[in-house]
Biopython code that builds the backbone (N, CA, C, O; Angstrom):
import numpy as np
from Bio.PDB.StructureBuilder import StructureBuilder

atoms = [
    (1, "MET", "N", (0.689, -1.227, 0.116)),
    (1, "MET", "CA", (-0.105, 0.136, 0.328)),
    (1, "MET", "C", (1.153, 1.089, 0.521)),
    (1, "MET", "O", (2.206, 1.016, 1.153)),
    (2, "PRO", "N", (0.258, 2.468, -0.728)),
    (2, "PRO", "CA", (1.370, 3.325, -0.757)),
    (2, "PRO", "C", (1.289, 3.954, 0.493)),
    (2, "PRO", "O", (0.425, 3.556, 1.274)),
    (3, "SER", "N", (2.030, 4.853, 0.814)),
    (3, "SER", "CA", (2.210, 5.762, 1.987)),
    (3, "SER", "C", (1.378, 7.489, 1.840)),
    (3, "SER", "O", (1.130, 8.389, 2.643)),
    (4, "LYS", "N", (1.223, 7.337, 0.772)),
    (4, "LYS", "CA", (0.320, 8.685, 0.326)),
    (4, "LYS", "C", (-0.447, 8.721, -1.040)),
    (4, "LYS", "O", (0.054, 8.186, -2.029)),
    (5, "VAL", "N", (-1.362, 9.194, -1.082)),
    (5, "VAL", "CA", (-2.218, 9.366, -2.084)),
    (5, "VAL", "C", (-2.539, 10.800, -2.097)),
    (5, "VAL", "O", (-3.344, 11.227, -1.269)),
    (6, "GLY", "N", (-1.976, 11.611, -2.979)),
    (6, "GLY", "CA", (-2.103, 12.847, -3.530)),
    (6, "GLY", "C", (-1.278, 13.521, -2.269)),
    (6, "GLY", "O", (-0.139, 13.256, -1.885)),
    (7, "ARG", "N", (-2.019, 14.269, -1.864)),
    (7, "ARG", "CA", (-1.758, 15.406, -0.612)),
    (7, "ARG", "C", (-1.729, 14.530, 1.001)),
    (7, "ARG", "O", (-1.037, 14.631, 2.014)),
    (8, "PHE", "N", (-2.975, 13.585, 0.535)),
    (8, "PHE", "CA", (-3.090, 12.632, 2.021)),
    (8, "PHE", "C", (-2.498, 11.359, 1.974)),
    (8, "PHE", "O", (-2.375, 10.637, 0.984)),
    (9, "GLN", "N", (-2.049, 11.090, 3.430)),
    (9, "GLN", "CA", (-1.160, 10.062, 4.234)),
    (9, "GLN", "C", (-2.105, 9.035, 4.696)),
    (9, "GLN", "O", (-3.084, 9.075, 5.442)),
    (10, "ILE", "N", (-1.512, 8.090, 4.021)),
    (10, "ILE", "CA", (-2.390, 6.619, 4.240)),
    (10, "ILE", "C", (-1.601, 6.069, 5.776)),
    (10, "ILE", "O", (-0.405, 5.815, 5.922)),
    (11, "VAL", "N", (-2.520, 6.006, 6.642)),
    (11, "VAL", "CA", (-2.038, 4.962, 8.133)),
    (11, "VAL", "C", (-3.167, 4.001, 8.073)),
    (11, "VAL", "O", (-4.361, 4.089, 7.787)),
    (12, "ASP", "N", (-2.344, 3.026, 8.454)),
    (12, "ASP", "CA", (-3.126, 1.819, 9.298)),
    (12, "ASP", "C", (-3.280, 1.881, 10.720)),
    (12, "ASP", "O", (-2.707, 1.166, 11.543)),
    (13, "PHE", "N", (-4.235, 2.946, 10.973)),
    (13, "PHE", "CA", (-4.078, 3.009, 12.394)),
    (13, "PHE", "C", (-4.344, 2.024, 13.580)),
    (13, "PHE", "O", (-3.958, 2.210, 14.734)),
    (14, "GLU", "N", (-5.131, 0.838, 13.083)),
    (14, "GLU", "CA", (-5.001, -0.474, 13.767)),
    (14, "GLU", "C", (-3.406, -0.928, 14.118)),
    (14, "GLU", "O", (-3.089, -1.462, 15.182)),
    (15, "ASN", "N", (-2.603, -0.661, 13.182)),
    (15, "ASN", "CA", (-1.346, -1.593, 13.441)),
    (15, "ASN", "C", (-0.090, 0.035, 13.667)),
    (15, "ASN", "O", (1.115, 0.097, 13.419)),
    (16, "SER", "N", (-0.776, 0.823, 14.062)),
    (16, "SER", "CA", (0.370, 2.044, 13.734)),
    (16, "SER", "C", (1.325, 1.774, 15.133)),
    (16, "SER", "O", (0.866, 0.883, 15.848)),
    (17, "LYS", "N", (2.537, 2.388, 15.607)),
    (17, "LYS", "CA", (3.007, 2.269, 16.707)),
    (17, "LYS", "C", (2.566, 3.271, 17.937)),
    (17, "LYS", "O", (2.452, 3.166, 19.158)),
    (18, "SER", "N", (2.399, 4.200, 17.047)),
    (18, "SER", "CA", (1.765, 5.430, 18.118)),
    (18, "SER", "C", (0.386, 5.374, 18.179)),
    (18, "SER", "O", (-0.106, 4.561, 17.397)),
    (19, "ASN", "N", (-0.391, 5.994, 18.874)),
    (19, "ASN", "CA", (-1.462, 5.996, 19.012)),
    (19, "ASN", "C", (-2.207, 7.490, 18.592)),
    (19, "ASN", "O", (-2.423, 8.424, 19.363)),
    (20, "LEU", "N", (-2.507, 7.423, 17.228)),
    (20, "LEU", "CA", (-2.552, 8.641, 16.196)),
    (20, "LEU", "C", (-3.969, 9.129, 16.750)),
    (20, "LEU", "O", (-4.165, 10.344, 16.711)),
    (21, "VAL", "N", (-5.070, 8.235, 17.308)),
    (21, "VAL", "CA", (-6.139, 9.013, 17.825)),
    (21, "VAL", "C", (-6.007, 9.929, 18.941)),
    (21, "VAL", "O", (-6.520, 11.048, 18.938)),
    (22, "LYS", "N", (-5.175, 9.359, 20.096)),
    (22, "LYS", "CA", (-5.191, 9.855, 21.265)),
    (22, "LYS", "C", (-3.750, 11.181, 20.898)),
    (22, "LYS", "O", (-3.606, 11.980, 21.823)),
    (23, "ASP", "N", (-3.192, 11.299, 20.186)),
    (23, "ASP", "CA", (-2.142, 12.159, 20.025)),
    (23, "ASP", "C", (-2.657, 13.405, 19.553)),
    (23, "ASP", "O", (-2.193, 14.468, 19.965)),
    (24, "LYS", "N", (-3.731, 13.342, 18.584)),
    (24, "LYS", "CA", (-4.408, 14.317, 17.959)),
    (24, "LYS", "C", (-5.703, 14.733, 18.616)),
    (24, "LYS", "O", (-6.244, 15.838, 18.561)),
    (25, "GLY", "N", (-6.008, 13.898, 19.101)),
    (25, "GLY", "CA", (-7.683, 14.131, 20.085)),
    (25, "GLY", "C", (-8.797, 13.404, 19.058)),
    (25, "GLY", "O", (-9.776, 12.808, 19.509)),
    (26, "ALA", "N", (-8.548, 13.517, 17.734)),
    (26, "ALA", "CA", (-9.683, 12.968, 16.837)),
    (26, "ALA", "C", (-9.081, 12.781, 15.527)),
    (26, "ALA", "O", (-8.222, 13.657, 15.420)),
    (27, "ILE", "N", (-9.116, 12.040, 14.443)),
    (27, "ILE", "CA", (-8.816, 11.845, 13.635)),
    (27, "ILE", "C", (-9.967, 11.595, 12.569)),
    (27, "ILE", "O", (-10.918, 10.875, 12.877)),
    (28, "HIS", "N", (-9.851, 12.421, 10.820)),
    (28, "HIS", "CA", (-10.948, 12.141, 10.126)),
    (28, "HIS", "C", (-10.344, 11.032, 9.256)),
    (28, "HIS", "O", (-9.247, 11.265, 8.747)),
    (29, "ALA", "N", (-10.929, 9.865, 9.031)),
    (29, "ALA", "CA", (-10.371, 8.664, 8.166)),
    (29, "ALA", "C", (-11.699, 8.004, 7.027)),
    (29, "ALA", "O", (-12.898, 7.874, 7.273)),
    (30, "ILE", "N", (-10.972, 7.691, 5.808)),
    (30, "ILE", "CA", (-12.111, 7.654, 4.733)),
    (30, "ILE", "C", (-11.423, 6.195, 4.731)),
    (30, "ILE", "O", (-10.223, 5.920, 4.752)),
    (31, "LYS", "N", (-12.869, 5.100, 4.691)),
    (31, "LYS", "CA", (-12.531, 3.931, 4.441)),
    (31, "LYS", "C", (-13.069, 3.388, 2.963)),
    (31, "LYS", "O", (-14.266, 3.426, 2.680)),
    (32, "ILE", "N", (-11.858, 2.777, 1.874)),
    (32, "ILE", "CA", (-12.208, 2.488, 0.634)),
    (32, "ILE", "C", (-13.161, 1.189, 0.493)),
    (32, "ILE", "O", (-12.543, 0.125, 0.467)),
    (33, "MET", "N", (-14.247, 1.126, 0.421)),
    (33, "MET", "CA", (-14.718, -0.321, 0.382)),
    (33, "MET", "C", (-14.388, -0.616, -1.295)),
    (33, "MET", "O", (-14.174, 0.222, -2.170)),
    (34, "PRO", "N", (-14.431, -2.215, -1.416)),
    (34, "PRO", "CA", (-14.097, -2.775, -2.239)),
    (34, "PRO", "C", (-15.010, -2.181, -3.646)),
    (34, "PRO", "O", (-16.137, -1.687, -3.681)),
    (35, "MET", "N", (-13.934, -2.480, -4.857)),
    (35, "MET", "CA", (-15.062, -2.051, -6.054)),
    (35, "MET", "C", (-16.019, -3.084, -6.562)),
    (35, "MET", "O", (-15.821, -4.289, -6.402)),
    (36, "GLU", "N", (-17.065, -2.586, -7.181)),
    (36, "GLU", "CA", (-18.083, -3.123, -7.732)),
    (36, "GLU", "C", (-18.391, -2.861, -9.283)),
    (36, "GLU", "O", (-18.639, -1.750, -9.751)),
    (37, "ILE", "N", (-18.333, -4.094, -10.028)),
    (37, "ILE", "CA", (-18.842, -3.598, -11.353)),
    (37, "ILE", "C", (-20.178, -4.329, -11.497)),
    (37, "ILE", "O", (-20.536, -5.406, -11.019)),
    (38, "ASN", "N", (-20.805, -3.481, -12.262)),
    (38, "ASN", "CA", (-22.208, -3.559, -12.800)),
    (38, "ASN", "C", (-22.846, -3.171, -13.857)),
    (38, "ASN", "O", (-23.442, -2.100, -13.971)),
    (39, "LYS", "N", (-22.748, -4.025, -14.676)),
    (39, "LYS", "CA", (-23.270, -3.684, -16.177)),
    (39, "LYS", "C", (-22.473, -2.933, -16.951)),
    (39, "LYS", "O", (-22.990, -2.128, -17.726)),
    (40, "GLY", "N", (-20.830, -3.096, -16.855)),
    (40, "GLY", "CA", (-19.696, -2.269, -17.057)),
    (40, "GLY", "C", (-19.725, -0.831, -16.244)),
    (40, "GLY", "O", (-18.864, -0.026, -16.596)),
    (41, "VAL", "N", (-20.310, -0.569, -15.563)),
    (41, "VAL", "CA", (-19.971, 0.575, -14.506)),
    (41, "VAL", "C", (-19.273, 0.272, -13.293)),
    (41, "VAL", "O", (-19.953, -0.331, -12.464)),
    (42, "ILE", "N", (-18.206, 0.508, -13.005)),
    (42, "ILE", "CA", (-17.487, 0.717, -12.076)),
    (42, "ILE", "C", (-17.644, 1.603, -10.837)),
    (42, "ILE", "O", (-17.242, 2.767, -10.837)),
    (43, "GLU", "N", (-18.451, 0.822, -9.393)),
    (43, "GLU", "CA", (-18.683, 1.713, -8.692)),
    (43, "GLU", "C", (-17.588, 1.881, -7.151)),
    (43, "GLU", "O", (-17.156, 0.896, -6.553)),
    (44, "ILE", "N", (-17.392, 2.877, -6.867)),
    (44, "ILE", "CA", (-16.205, 2.984, -5.631)),
    (44, "ILE", "C", (-16.731, 4.148, -4.415)),
    (44, "ILE", "O", (-16.696, 5.378, -4.391)),
    (45, "THR", "N", (-17.188, 3.190, -3.515)),
    (45, "THR", "CA", (-17.569, 4.058, -2.247)),
    (45, "THR", "C", (-16.638, 3.961, -1.258)),
    (45, "THR", "O", (-15.950, 3.017, -0.869)),
    (46, "LEU", "N", (-16.788, 5.755, -0.719)),
    (46, "LEU", "CA", (-15.850, 6.095, 0.415)),
    (46, "LEU", "C", (-16.988, 6.137, 1.428)),
    (46, "LEU", "O", (-18.056, 6.687, 1.159)),
    (47, "VAL", "N", (-16.759, 5.587, 2.522)),
    (47, "VAL", "CA", (-17.005, 5.946, 3.840)),
    (47, "VAL", "C", (-16.631, 6.431, 5.023)),
    (47, "VAL", "O", (-16.196, 5.703, 5.915)),
    (48, "ASP", "N", (-16.787, 7.883, 5.151)),
    (48, "ASP", "CA", (-16.270, 9.000, 6.095)),
    (48, "ASP", "C", (-16.989, 8.589, 7.725)),
    (48, "ASP", "O", (-18.146, 8.382, 8.091)),
    (49, "PHE", "N", (-15.401, 8.602, 8.569)),
    (49, "PHE", "CA", (-15.761, 8.288, 9.990)),
    (49, "PHE", "C", (-14.819, 9.655, 10.278)),
    (49, "PHE", "O", (-14.034, 10.289, 9.572)),
    (50, "LEU", "N", (-15.281, 9.792, 11.646)),
    (50, "LEU", "CA", (-14.453, 10.497, 12.426)),
    (50, "LEU", "C", (-14.110, 9.659, 13.831)),
    (50, "LEU", "O", (-15.077, 9.355, 14.530)),
    (51, "ILE", "N", (-13.118, 9.372, 14.159)),
    (51, "ILE", "CA", (-12.652, 8.682, 15.142)),
    (51, "ILE", "C", (-11.943, 9.388, 16.315)),
    (51, "ILE", "O", (-10.897, 10.031, 16.227)),
    (52, "SER", "N", (-12.620, 9.185, 17.344)),
    (52, "SER", "CA", (-12.280, 9.908, 18.878)),
    (52, "SER", "C", (-11.572, 8.673, 19.765)),
    (52, "SER", "O", (-11.653, 7.507, 19.378)),
    (53, "ASP", "N", (-11.119, 8.915, 20.557)),
    (53, "ASP", "CA", (-11.161, 8.218, 21.849)),
    (53, "ASP", "C", (-11.281, 8.760, 23.132)),
    (53, "ASP", "O", (-10.760, 9.776, 23.592)),
    (54, "GLU", "N", (-12.100, 7.879, 23.694)),
    (54, "GLU", "CA", (-12.872, 7.954, 24.793)),
    (54, "GLU", "C", (-12.898, 7.163, 25.906)),
    (54, "GLU", "O", (-13.617, 6.167, 25.826)),
    (55, "LYS", "N", (-12.193, 7.380, 27.105)),
    (55, "LYS", "CA", (-11.465, 6.910, 28.103)),
    (55, "LYS", "C", (-10.910, 5.403, 27.611)),
    (55, "LYS", "O", (-11.152, 4.379, 28.249)),
    (56, "GLY", "N", (-10.136, 5.437, 26.383)),
    (56, "GLY", "CA", (-9.437, 4.581, 25.966)),
    (56, "GLY", "C", (-9.873, 3.416, 24.948)),
    (56, "GLY", "O", (-9.333, 2.413, 24.483)),
    (57, "GLU", "N", (-11.003, 3.992, 24.846)),
    (57, "GLU", "CA", (-11.645, 3.552, 23.804)),
    (57, "GLU", "C", (-12.068, 4.170, 22.484)),
    (57, "GLU", "O", (-12.582, 5.288, 22.472)),
    (58, "ARG", "N", (-11.845, 3.400, 21.254)),
    (58, "ARG", "CA", (-11.960, 4.428, 19.862)),
    (58, "ARG", "C", (-13.679, 4.622, 19.839)),
    (58, "ARG", "O", (-14.483, 3.691, 19.793)),
    (59, "ILE", "N", (-13.920, 5.696, 19.872)),
    (59, "ILE", "CA", (-15.465, 5.898, 19.011)),
    (59, "ILE", "C", (-14.989, 6.341, 17.174)),
    (59, "ILE", "O", (-14.091, 7.027, 16.688)),
    (60, "LEU", "N", (-16.094, 5.556, 16.612)),
    (60, "LEU", "CA", (-16.010, 5.603, 15.090)),
    (60, "LEU", "C", (-17.408, 6.195, 14.542)),
    (60, "LEU", "O", (-18.306, 5.413, 14.231)),
    (61, "VAL", "N", (-17.575, 7.593, 14.429)),
    (61, "VAL", "CA", (-18.801, 8.338, 14.155)),
    (61, "VAL", "C", (-18.895, 8.211, 12.605)),
    (61, "VAL", "O", (-17.943, 8.656, 11.964)),
    (62, "ASN", "N", (-20.136, 7.547, 11.808)),
    (62, "ASN", "CA", (-20.223, 7.481, 10.633)),
    (62, "ASN", "C", (-20.914, 8.637, 10.083)),
    (62, "ASN", "O", (-22.024, 8.959, 10.508)),
    (63, "SER", "N", (-20.198, 9.409, 8.976)),
    (63, "SER", "CA", (-21.322, 10.660, 8.748)),
    (63, "SER", "C", (-21.821, 10.393, 7.463)),
    (63, "SER", "O", (-22.445, 11.325, 6.957)),
    (64, "GLY", "N", (-21.687, 9.137, 6.658)),
    (64, "GLY", "CA", (-22.105, 9.175, 5.506)),
    (64, "GLY", "C", (-21.468, 8.327, 4.619)),
    (64, "GLY", "O", (-20.545, 7.623, 5.029)),
    (65, "SER", "N", (-21.838, 8.288, 3.416)),
    (65, "SER", "CA", (-20.575, 7.599, 2.329)),
    (65, "SER", "C", (-20.633, 8.181, 0.981)),
    (65, "SER", "O", (-21.569, 8.978, 1.049)),
    (66, "GLN", "N", (-20.248, 8.212, 0.042)),
    (66, "GLN", "CA", (-20.353, 8.669, -1.329)),
    (66, "GLN", "C", (-19.599, 7.552, -2.122)),
    (66, "GLN", "O", (-18.475, 7.077, -1.958)),
    (67, "THR", "N", (-20.867, 7.207, -3.302)),
    (67, "THR", "CA", (-20.237, 6.094, -4.255)),
    (67, "THR", "C", (-20.176, 6.981, -5.411)),
    (67, "THR", "O", (-21.027, 7.845, -5.624)),
    (68, "PHE", "N", (-18.910, 6.708, -6.345)),
    (68, "PHE", "CA", (-18.470, 7.389, -7.576)),
    (68, "PHE", "C", (-18.978, 6.155, -8.545)),
    (68, "PHE", "O", (-18.658, 5.024, -8.178)),
    (69, "SER", "N", (-19.654, 6.275, -9.608)),
    (69, "SER", "CA", (-19.751, 5.478, -10.793)),
    (69, "SER", "C", (-18.868, 5.974, -12.075)),
    (69, "SER", "O", (-18.817, 7.114, -12.536)),
    (70, "TYR", "N", (-18.221, 4.862, -12.500)),
    (70, "TYR", "CA", (-17.310, 5.533, -13.763)),
    (70, "TYR", "C", (-17.788, 4.390, -14.831)),
    (70, "TYR", "O", (-18.036, 3.277, -14.367)),
    (71, "LYS", "N", (-17.928, 4.602, -16.215)),
    (71, "LYS", "CA", (-18.074, 4.050, -17.052)),
    (71, "LYS", "C", (-17.123, 4.105, -18.273)),
    (71, "LYS", "O", (-16.825, 5.253, -18.603)),
    (72, "TYR", "N", (-16.673, 3.276, -18.890)),
    (72, "TYR", "CA", (-15.125, 3.227, -19.907)),
    (72, "TYR", "C", (-15.599, 4.060, -20.971)),
    (72, "TYR", "O", (-16.563, 3.562, -21.552)),
    (73, "ASN", "N", (-15.115, 5.504, -21.539)),
    (73, "ASN", "CA", (-15.624, 5.653, -22.840)),
    (73, "ASN", "C", (-14.282, 5.131, -23.892)),
    (73, "ASN", "O", (-13.112, 5.491, -23.763)),
    (74, "SER", "N", (-14.793, 4.249, -24.881)),
    (74, "SER", "CA", (-13.642, 3.453, -25.872)),
    (74, "SER", "C", (-13.322, 4.646, -26.703)),
    (74, "SER", "O", (-12.159, 4.648, -27.105)),
    (75, "ALA", "N", (-13.966, 5.543, -27.022)),
    (75, "ALA", "CA", (-13.438, 6.582, -28.155)),
    (75, "ALA", "C", (-12.492, 7.367, -27.323)),
    (75, "ALA", "O", (-11.482, 7.503, -28.015)),
    (76, "ASN", "N", (-12.318, 7.975, -26.123)),
    (76, "ASN", "CA", (-11.243, 8.212, -25.061)),
    (76, "ASN", "C", (-10.454, 7.626, -24.522)),
    (76, "ASN", "O", (-9.432, 8.157, -24.088)),
    (77, "LYS", "N", (-10.781, 6.091, -24.381)),
    (77, "LYS", "CA", (-9.945, 5.432, -23.948)),
    (77, "LYS", "C", (-9.617, 6.046, -22.335)),
    (77, "LYS", "O", (-8.570, 6.320, -21.747)),
    (78, "GLN", "N", (-10.865, 6.097, -22.012)),
    (78, "GLN", "CA", (-10.473, 6.151, -20.198)),
    (78, "GLN", "C", (-11.876, 6.098, -19.402)),
    (78, "GLN", "O", (-12.895, 5.824, -20.037)),
    (79, "TYR", "N", (-11.920, 6.287, -18.398)),
    (79, "TYR", "CA", (-13.088, 6.268, -17.695)),
    (79, "TYR", "C", (-13.536, 7.665, -17.249)),
    (79, "TYR", "O", (-12.780, 8.576, -16.911)),
    (80, "VAL", "N", (-14.950, 7.705, -17.298)),
    (80, "VAL", "CA", (-15.874, 9.007, -16.745)),
    (80, "VAL", "C", (-16.521, 8.671, -16.000)),
    (80, "VAL", "O", (-17.091, 7.596, -15.812)),
    (81, "LEU", "N", (-16.495, 9.713, -15.413)),
    (81, "LEU", "CA", (-17.368, 9.678, -14.102)),
    (81, "LEU", "C", (-18.686, 10.245, -14.609)),
    (81, "LEU", "O", (-18.787, 11.188, -15.394)),
    (82, "ILE", "N", (-20.084, 9.278, -13.846)),
    (82, "ILE", "CA", (-21.069, 9.383, -14.769)),
    (82, "ILE", "C", (-22.005, 9.621, -13.375)),
    (82, "ILE", "O", (-23.165, 9.993, -13.546)),
    (83, "ASN", "N", (-21.633, 9.463, -12.346)),
    (83, "ASN", "CA", (-22.624, 9.685, -11.221)),
    (83, "ASN", "C", (-21.813, 9.669, -9.429)),
    (83, "ASN", "O", (-20.973, 8.948, -8.890)),
    (84, "LYS", "N", (-22.500, 10.695, -9.056)),
    (84, "LYS", "CA", (-22.021, 10.753, -7.723)),
    (84, "LYS", "C", (-23.038, 10.563, -6.461)),
    (84, "LYS", "O", (-23.662, 11.599, -6.230)),
    (85, "THR", "N", (-23.296, 9.657, -5.736)),
    (85, "THR", "CA", (-24.450, 9.366, -4.946)),
    (85, "THR", "C", (-23.825, 9.453, -3.597)),
    (85, "THR", "O", (-22.956, 8.703, -3.151)),
    (86, "ARG", "N", (-24.497, 10.675, -2.890)),
    (86, "ARG", "CA", (-24.177, 10.732, -1.171)),
    (86, "ARG", "C", (-25.693, 9.940, -0.511)),
    (86, "ARG", "O", (-26.895, 10.008, -0.769)),
    (87, "HIS", "N", (-24.754, 9.124, 0.549)),
    (87, "HIS", "CA", (-25.343, 8.316, 1.270)),
    (87, "HIS", "C", (-25.402, 9.020, 2.431)),
    (87, "HIS", "O", (-24.329, 9.403, 2.897)),
    (88, "SER", "N", (-26.447, 9.287, 3.025)),
    (88, "SER", "CA", (-26.140, 10.188, 4.523)),
    (88, "SER", "C", (-27.043, 9.848, 5.364)),
    (88, "SER", "O", (-27.980, 9.273, 4.810)),
    (89, "PHE", "N", (-27.182, 9.994, 6.765)),
    (89, "PHE", "CA", (-27.758, 9.671, 7.426)),
    (89, "PHE", "C", (-29.059, 10.855, 8.057)),
    (89, "PHE", "O", (-29.852, 10.495, 8.927)),
]
sb = StructureBuilder()
sb.init_structure("model")
sb.init_model(0)
sb.init_chain("A")
sb.init_seg("    ")
for serial, (resi, resn, name, xyz) in enumerate(atoms, 1):
    if name == "N":
        sb.init_residue(resn, " ", resi, " ")
    sb.init_atom(name, np.array(xyz, "f"), 0.0, 1.0, " ", f" {name:<3s}", serial, name[0])
structure = sb.get_structure()
């Protein structure tokens, strides 16, 4: 797994040597769900979490997710974003 994507650092906080949540008070985390392919459309879902530490226990607050749908454009030889769906509570 890469250590960064763009300007964002990737951290496996479950296996980190330092307690990032306790050190920073809270962290914003994004879980990338497995890609799904449905009728030629690739869907990628990102789930947004705010992780905090309360009396030694990690509290995960889910503020929803977003699904990005891409379809391959053979003329341009690239995938094109065709839909963004926000799932909130």
